[in-house]
N, C-alpha and C positions, 0 to 999 in steps of 0.2 A: 557537448557533455555526455551524451547519450555514446557517441563513439567513440571518446573518451575510454566509458568504463567496459567497450564492449571489447577496447582493443586490450585494456587491461585483463578480462576476461580470457584473450584468448594468450598472452602472453603466458599464465598460468597454465592453461592446458595444456600449452606447447612444454613447459618445463616438466610438467609432468607427466608425459607423451614418451619426454627420451628416458626419463628414469623408468619406463613403464616394463619390466622382465618382459622377455620375448617368449618364446615359443618352447626353444629347447630349454630356459630355463624353467618355467612351468614343469616340464617333462621331467628335467632333473629333480623337482625340487618334489613333485607325485613321486618319483621311484625309491628315490633315497628313504621319506616317509613311511610308505609302501613295507619295505625292505623291512625298517628297525623297527618297527612295528609290529610283523608278520615274526620277524625272527623274536623279539621278546616275551611277547604271548607263546608263541609255540616254546620259548624256553622255559617260561612259568608252567605252563601246563608240566611236560614232559618231568621239572623236577618237582611240581608237588607230588604228579604222580609217583615220581621214585623214590622221596620223604616216604609216605604212606604208603608206600607197598604194594598200590592199589591200579591196575592200569588204565582200570574205566576213567578215574580222573581226566587223564589225555584225553580220550577220548570225548569228555567230554566236555571239557574245554575248545576242543576243534567245531563241537556243535554250538557249544555258544557263539563262537568265532563265528558259524555260518549263521544264526540268528540276527548276529548283529548287524551282520552286511544286508541282509534281506531285510531288516527293517529299516535300514536307511536308503537302499533304494526302492522303498515303499512310499516314507516318506518324501523323499526325492522327486518320486511320480506323485503322489499327492500334491506338494507345492509347484508342480508344472501347472498339473489341473487350476491351482485356485489363481496361478497368473493368468489362466488362459480366458479368466472369467474379467469380462470389461473393467477395466479401473474405475471409473466413477463407482458401476456396482458392489465394485471389490472391495472400498473402502465406506459405503454406506454400511453393508454386512458389519463391518469390523465397529463403528460409530454406534451400528442400531444396538448391538447384543450387550453393551455394558449398559446402556441405557433402556432399556427393554427388562435388562437384569434388575436394576432399581427397582424401574416399577412394580413386576411381575416376582422378585425375590425368588424367582427357579430356573434353574439352566434348563430342564426341559421342556416345560412350559416356552422359555424363552425359546428356542431352537426351534419348536413346533410352530408360534408364530411367525418366526422371519420365514420358516419354509411355505406354511399356508399364505403369507402377503406376497408370497417370490410366485407361486404355484399362482393365484388369481392373480397376480397385480399384471404376470407376463402374457396370462391368455387373454382377459379382457383387451389388453393392446395389440395383441396379436389378433383378436378376434372381430373386433372395431374399427381399430386405427388402421392397420394396414387391410382390413379387412377381409372378412371369409373367403368370399369370391375368389382372391387374389392369391391364396394360400395353395401351395401343393399337397395333393388329396394326405401325405406323411403326418405336413404339418398342421393341415385342419384336425386329422385326428388326436396328433398331441395337443394342440390346442383346446378343442373341447375336453379332455382327459384332464388336461391341467384346468380348466375352469369347472367341471365338475367336483373336483377333488378341491379345489380349492375354499371354494363356495360352501360342499358339504364340510367341510372340514372347519371353516370359520364359522357357518349355524350350530355345529354340533360343540365347539368352543365354547358359544355365547350362550345356548344353552346350560352347558357343563357350568360357567360362572356363573348367570343368574340363578342355579340352584341351590335352597338350602345349606346342602353339604351330601354326603356319604353316609353313607351309615357302615357300623364295625359289627363284629361279630355278638350276635346278641348274648346277654351276661345275665345270669340267674342270680337274684337277689337272693343270696344266702341266708339274710335275714329271717325269709318269710317260708322257708322253707322246714322250718322246725317247727312241730306242734307245739312250743315252748310258751305256756303265759304269762307275759310278761306285764306286769302291774303298772299300771298307768299315775303317773305324777296328779295327784287329786288339786294342787295349786291352780289357777288359770295359768293362761298362757304368759310367758317372762314376754312377749312381746304385742301384749295386749295392752291398748292406752290406761297409762293409771288416772288417777284422782288429782294429782296437782292443777293448774292451772298453770302453762307453758308463756313464757317471757322470753323476749330475745333481746340481742343487742350487741353490737360490736366494739373493740377497743384495737387501737393500733395506733401510730408516727401522726395519723393527718395533715401526713405530706403524699400519700399514696397518688401516684399519678393516674393510674388506672384503674382501680378499685375504690369507687364514690365513697363507700360504705366505710374503708380504712382511711377514706382522704377527707376534704370538708366536711362527710354526711357521717363522718364518726361519735360514735357516741362517749366514751372516754378514751381520753389520750395517751401515750404512753413514750417513754423513752427509745431509744435505740441501743444498742449493744454491740461490741466492740468484737467481731469475730473473726481477726486476723488471725488468732493461734488455731485457729479449725480449718479454718478454708485455705486451700493452694489453689495457684493459676489463677485468681482473680487479675489476669493481668493480659497482657496483648490484645488479642481484637474482640476476643470472645470476653474477655474484662469491660474491655473499652462500651463493647454495647449491652453487656450487661447497666456499665452504670450510667451510661448514657439513656436507656428504656426504664429504669428504676428511679433514676434519678437518686442514689446512693450507691457505695462500694460497698466494701466488706468490714470497713470500719465504724458502718452506722447500720445495723442491723436492725430493722424494725421489728416489735411485739406486736403481730398481729392476730385476732380471732375473733369469729364469731362464736356468739354464746346464746344458748339454751338454758334458762334458768329457772327452779319451781318459785310460782308463789308462796310466800309461808317467811315463817320466824328461822327454820334454821335450826342446827347448823347442817349443810346437805355434802356427803361427799362428791371430788371434782373428778372429774377424769375429762383428760386432755386428749385429744385425737390427732394423728397427723397425716399427710398426705404420702406418697409416694415421687418416684421421678415421672415425671408426665410434660410434657410443652409446658414453657415457664409462663407462656403468653394464653395458655389454655387454662386458663384456672384450675385447681383441683380441691381447693379445702369446701366448697359448697355441698361437694358430691356424700357429704357427710352430714347431710339436716334430718333426713330420715332414722337416723341413730339420734341426733343430739335432742327433738323433740322428742321421739319414746321414753329415753330417758330422763331430760326432765318431766316429764308427767309421770314418771315414777320415782320422782323424789329425788335426782340428782343432776348438778351443776356440767352442762357437757360445754367446753370448747374444740371447737375446728380450727388448728390453729397455721396460717396461713406461713407456707414454706416456697414459695413458688419460686420467690427470688434467687434460688439455691440448682434451683429442674434446670432441666435439659432447654438449651438453645443451640438456633440453627449455625450460630457463629463458632460452638464447638467444635465442626469440624475441623479450624484452621490452630484448634491448639487442643492439647488434654480434655479441657472442660476442667469442672470444678470435681476431678476424681477423688471416688475413695470420701466425698462431704459426709458419710452418715453419722462419725463422731460431730460433725456439727448439728446436725439434725437434732441430736440425741440433746448436745447442749444447749441449745434455745428452748429445747421442750423445759429444761430446768431453770432458764432464765424465766420462762412464762410461769412457773411452779414460783419464783421467787417475789412475782408481780404479786402471784394470787396472795402469797400470805403474806404481802405488807398492806394488801385490801384490808383484809383479812382481823388487821390491828390496827385499821387508821379508823378513828370514829367519825371521820367526814363522808369516808367512803359508804358508794351504797352498798356494797358485798363488804362490811365491817360484822363480823360474827358468824357470817353465812355463811362458811366454808368449815366442814368438819376435816383440819388437816390432819389428824387419824387415820380417814381414809379416800387415797389416792391412789389411782389408776391412770395409766400411759396407753393408748390403742394406736396401733400402728399400721397403716396398708401399704405393702413392697417396701422399698427403702425405708419409708417410716417405720415397717414391722419391725427390721433389725434397729433402726433409731432407739425405738422404744429401750431394747435391753442393753445399746451403749448408754443410756440416760440413766434407767436402773445401776448400772455399773460406775459410769461417771456420780451418780450419787453416792454413793460408799465411798468414795475417793478422797484424801484430802489435796493432794496435789493429782496434775494432766498425767497419764503415766505417759504419754507419751512428748511432754515437755514439762517436766517438775519444776519449771520457773513459774508455772500456771497456777494460782492453787481455785482448787474447788471449794470441798469443804460444804456440799447443800446436804444431804441429809437429812432428805424430808424422807416423810413415811410412804412411800411408796408402795402399795399392798400389793400391787397386781396388773400384771400388764398382759392385753391382748394384738397377736400379729396375725393381719390378716394378709394371706398369700407373702410372706415377708422372703427376705433375701437372706443371703447372709453372707459373711464375710466380707462385703464390699469394702468395709473398714473393719482391720483387723488391729484391735490393741495392742502392741508391745509385739506387735508380728504373730498374734495366736488370736484363737476365738472366744470371744464376750464368754463367760461363764459365771455362773447367778448363783446364788444363796437366799434362801427361807422369803422366795417370791412364788405368788401364783401366776401361774400363767394360762392361756391357752390360746391354741393356733390353728387355723382354721385355711383349709386350700383347695381349689377346684382342680378335679382331677382333666378336665378340658384347658387350662391355665396356659397361653399363647405368650407369656411373657416369660413368668417364673417358671420353667418347665417342670422344674424338679420339686419335691414339698421339703423346702428349704429350712422350714419352721421345724419340722422334728427334729433336724440337727441341733438347734437352741434348746428343744425341750428334754435332749441328751444331757446337756451341759450345764441342768440347773441342780442343783443337789436341795436335802434339809436335814439342818443341822442344831437346831434349837426345838423349845418345848411346845413352839407354837402349832396349830393345824392347820399343814399348807397341804396344798394340788397343784398336778399340772396334766395338765389336758392335749390332745388334739382331735381333729375331724376333718376328715376325707370326704368331698363330696364329688360325685357321679356328677358330671354334667354341668359343674361350676366352673367358671373360665377367671379371669384375673381382674378385667374390668367391672363389672357389673356390681362387684361389690362399693364401685362410687355412682352413684345418680350422671357426675358429670363424663364418665371413659367409658362406661355402655359394654360392647361386644366387641368393640376393639382393640385386641391386645398388643399389635404388634405395628400401630403407629402407623402402617400404610393407609390411603387414603382409601383404595379398594378393599374392602371388607370384603366382596365376594371371592375373594381367594379364598379366606376362610373359612373351615369348614363348620358351620353352623347349627351344624344337624343335630349334634349330641347335645348343646346347648338347653340348660332350664331357661326358664325367661327371664329376667332380670329383675321381673318382681317377686319370684320362688328364691334368686339367689341369696334376694336381698330380707326376705323373710327367714330365710335360717341364719340370715348373721343379726334378725332382731332377737330372733329365738337366744340363739347360744348366746351374744355378748350381753342381752338382757339380762338372762339365765348366774352367769358368769360373775356380773358384777352384783349381782343380789347377792349371789353366795360370799362375794370376797370384799364387801363395801357395807354390807347392810346383814350380814349374818345370815344369812336363811338358807339352811341347810336342805330344804326342804328340796331344790333343783339337783343335787348333787348327784342321784343317780342316774340325768342325763345323759354326763360326760362318763357315761361308764360302758351306755348301752342306750340309743338314739329311741330304741323301741320303746321308751318309756314314754317317752313326751312328740309321739306319733301322729297322735291325732292336732297338733298345732304345726306339723312340718309338711312341705311338699314332699310329691310318690318319689324315692331316686334310692341312690343307693348311701349308704353312712358307712363310713368306718371309725370306730373311736378308739383315742387311746388315751390312758390315763393311768396316773399313778401318787398315791398320796404319802405324806410322811410316817404311815401309820405302818405302809407297807413294808412287810420284811423280806426280804429276794432270800432263797436257797441257791440260786443260779443266776448268773449275768452272763457268765462265761467271757468275763472280763478277766480275772484274777490270773490269772498264767495261758501257757501256750500247751496245757496239757489236759486233753478231752477227757480225759477218767476224773475231771478233779471238780471240786463244787466251789461256790462263793462262801460256803461253810467251813471253816478251816478245822474241821474235825475227823479227819481221814473219811470223809463220806468218799464214795467211790461214783461211778457211769460207768455202765454196760450196756452192750447193745447186742443186738440178733438180728440176722438176716438184712441187714440193712445196705442198701446201695449204694448210698452216701453217708457221709457221717464227717461231719468238718466244724471249724468256728474259725469264724473269722469277720471280720467288719460286713457289715450289710450294704451293698450298692442302691443307689438311687439313680435315675435318670443322670446327673448328672453330679458324680463325685459319689462319697459314702456317710454314710451318718457315723459318728466318733467313735460307738460302741460295737460289741460284735456278739455275733447268736452262733447258734446252733444248726447247721445246715443238715437235714436228716433227709434221703430218699429210700425209697421203696418200688420196688417193680418184680408183677407177679408174671409169669409168663402164663399163653394161654392153656395150656398143658398141666400146670399148677392149679388153676384155679377148677375150684369146688362147684360151687353156686356162686349166680350175679344176677342179683334183682336192685330193683328202686331201692331211695334210701332210705322211704319209710316204710320198706320191707321189715320184718324181725327176723331175715337172715342176717348174721353179722360177719361172716367170716367167709372172705372169697376166696381162700386158698388151703388147703392142708394146715393144720395146727401146727405142725412142723417148721413151715416155710415160714408162718405171720414174721414180719420184721417188728421190732421192739425197741426201746431207748429205756433204760432204767438207770432212777436215781435213789440208790439208797445212804443210808443215815446210820451209822454206829447206834449215834445218841438220836433219843427221838426227839421230836422237834417239841417241846413242851408251851413254845411263845402260841400254839395253834390252840382252840377251843369251839367250843360249838357254835358261835356269833361269829368265824374267823370264814373271812373268801378264799378260795385256794383261785391262786390269778395264773396268766401270763400273758404273752404278746406273743403273736404268731402272722404270718404271712405265707403265702403261695410263693414259692421262688420262682427264676424262671432256669433253666437247664436240664442237661440228662436226669433221666430219674435210674438212667442204667448206662451210667457210663465205662461200665467195663464191659461193655458188651461185643467193644471192637479195643486197637489198639495193641499195648501194651499187652492187655490182660488178655490176650488170646493166644492159648497153646501152639505152638507153629505145628504140630504134630497135626493137629487137626482145624488146622485155620480152617481149611474151605470150610470145613465142617460147619465152624463156630460160626465163621459168616454167613452161611447161608441160613447157620439158626439165628443169627443175628437180625438177617432180613426179615424172614419167614414170621419174628415177634416183632419186630414193627410193622410188619401186614397184622398181624392177629392182634396188636394192640392198638393197630385201627378200627381193626373188628369190632375186639370188646366194646369200644367207644361206644361203634355205631351202633351196638348189640344192646348196649346200656341205655341208650339215648332213645333209641327205638322203643322198648323197655320200658323206661321214663313219658316217656311221649304217649304211650298204649296210657299206661295208669293215671298218666293226667288225665288223655280225653273222656276214658274211663270214671273218673270221678268227677269232671266235667261233666259227665250226661247227667253220671247219679244224682249232683246239686242241682243241676238242672242252670248252674251259672262256671262263668268262667271267673278264677284268681285272677284280677289283675296285678297283683302285687308281683308277679311271679314269668320273667319270659323264655322262650326258649333258646337253649345255649345249653355250654357245657354244664356238669353238675359240677355242683359245688362240692369238696371232699371232706371226709366224714373218718373221723376214725375213734377207736375205745380210747379212757384212761382209767387206770386204778390204782388205786391207795392202798396200800398197808399198812396194819398196826403190830407194834411188838407181839402181837399172842397170835398173830396170823389170818385177824378180820380183813375183811377186804372187800373197800367196793368200789363195782365196776360199772359206767357209764359212757356212754358216746358223746365226743365232742358235740353233737346238734346238741347235745340237752340244753346247749344254752344255745350255739348256731353252727351251722358246717361252716365249714373256711370260704369267705367270698373267694370265688376268682381272680385273679387279678385285672381292676380296672383298663381294658385296653381303648386308646383314644388314636383321633387321628387330627391334628390340629389342622392341615391343611388339607387344603383340596386334592393340592399335589400329591401328597401322600396316599393317592387312592391306589399306586403301583408300591408302597413300601407296607411290611407289617407294623399294624398299630404300636404304639410304643404306649410301655405300661412301668411299674414300678414298686418294690417293694414297699408297701404302708402295714406297716404293725397294725395287726387290730387285740383289743383286749378281750381276753374270754376267763371270765367268772365262773365260778359251781359252788354256792355254799356250802357251807357244810354242812347247815340243816337242813338241806335236801340231800345229803348225803347219808344220813343218820336217817333219814327215809326209805333206804335202801337195805340198811342194813343195821339196824340200832345196835347192835354188839360192838360195832365198830367205836373204837378208842382215839378219837382226832388229835389227843393230847399226847398220843404215844405212833406219829407216824415215821415208820423205818422206811419205805419206798414208795415213790412217786413213779407211776411206768405211762410211758404212753406205746400203746399196742396198734400198728399200723391194721385192722383187719376188715375195713369195710368199704375201701376203697382201693383200686387193684394196682396203683400207682398212682405217684404223687410226690414232689420236692417242698419241702416246707423251711421256713428258717425260723425257730422260734427264740424267744429271750425273756428274760428279767419271769421266771418263777420265782412264785412263793405265796405267801398269806397278806391280805389286807383284813383289815376288820369290815365288817357289812355297815353299810350306806344307810343311814334312818330316814 
């Protein structure tokens, strides 16, 4: 039989050889292909040059052809070198690269490991198997160098990976550079355990195969729900494995939850909490017990909902998995609320009349953070917008929602993004988030509007040093799913205890405010310093807007940079700005849905009159005629403002050139060389000015430390925050003039490096808007003749920092929070 197959093989080889072209055919094919290619390419270059009347184009095509030929010869030479590598080793490299890349998640690191292993392995075998004495002198030298280099590299790599992480450039905490005295909230910390005795139970299907507390040990049994209309792709290998693992399919989804509740008569507000996407076999819902126990102790029923059965599975690699399932996550929450409403009306149920159905809240983390917004939207709809044959009609009184490091747009109802009305919203995000790298919650924040007469507010908090997973005690510091957490840069992380403390303070304060009408915690959402004694030390950025805020400028009304949101012929002018534009505000991933105004200024060294530290009484770094400013003028006075109002706007430092007109099309050709030299000098001078300012600041800080006898631990060495002046003018010409730092100087962008492999990359940051607020009553202390009811002009005067680029949004007035 073997000979038979050999004969067949030889027959096919002979037939193939009989029709294989000979050398003459090969030469003919090569000659014709070369001639036609050269002829067509030269004709293309000549005709293009002739049509555009530019002979340089023809020369350019010749150069391109030469470069392509050289690149081809180089590639051919490299291929020959590669094929000179022994076959087994060559195959091993090809196999090792993708495998190591899956483990190490970085191309450079993967190549480094391959090179180091190659050097070390080759030298070890040469020195000890071939034996050192048998090697020629050149091979002895090469082997010793390979051994030393490989071993040193491996040791260095182990040390590098074993380290906690890498530092980034130090960042000054701008909130503590100001001498502003912030009144601390007098209430006890919202993270303090309350007076209620906490009890707990579970409810669920009673059939759970893996979680006894939802299976045979469940306290309250519940019916399943049919989720087919909301879930795609529960099919194929992935669907088969889900059904086999859980014991049910999408037609019989369980309603499972762990509950913490206060002992007492009630009724109590109800909060449902839901996790995000994680391995479905690594159960996520227990990770919020720290919140549930706190809320229950303070008189709120809290339930952590189990949705692990629609989470990530390893079998998803064979199919699309349950993609875009966040509507299902939200819908399941509404089914849980339906259950609670039924229990509240059932006289035989333990929760009969225990739930205050007028005060409901949802909390979601990651995908759950997006799902709660979908739940709030679906709650208001009579039918499912993607399939109107599916009735909804829930209409529960969901008063507030909390999004912890949410995603945004994983599911898009009607192919758009979820917009909400008249619901209180709080979102929190960590700058060191390695999963949801961008502040996606700020996008949902911008898509919430208020139209009714009830008081509402929305707020955001961005926390330097917080990551994604530490908001859930089960997830921890591993944001990316890889078991090799040593690949992550953990140096910038705050501790899990501190991160959860921040969550407890802010989320508890939010629920106290929105569900229990305790307005004493409201100032915490506008300025973290009002609760600084409750919180770990790091950098926080607050966003805030309430239903009483009236905006003069949102920058979304049109594309004319000289108009305002107020439709009364108001106008905007500027002087000496190097950047002035209105556009969408970019994030690390995508953009915010709204627009802002980008303002830049840049003073040259020769124009700088004086420059000192931010706490200096000197306020003008340049000659008065060169100061950049941005002015908003109102022909009609803003009568809605009075002494109880607060002037507000949101702002962030933006990336980009502060002096884009120093080169390119803006340079006069006649003085091109001169201007280029000036530009180069200016860049050097800018650096010198920064260094000078930094040195003077350091000197001032050192002097202050010596005089105080101690160092202020709340600041770090780093680039000074941005400061400038603000002026408001009334109809009679009275002006109030004050620095931005009366509230706080502008925080520099919070740069992070999530991976250790980012050591050779610039740190990542994004535009995170921060609320700035200035009470009118403080302005009246500066000028008692100023009439806030007749404001005719608002002016931003960039006179305290030598250069900068900022984005400003939502300029207006709100009522003072009591």
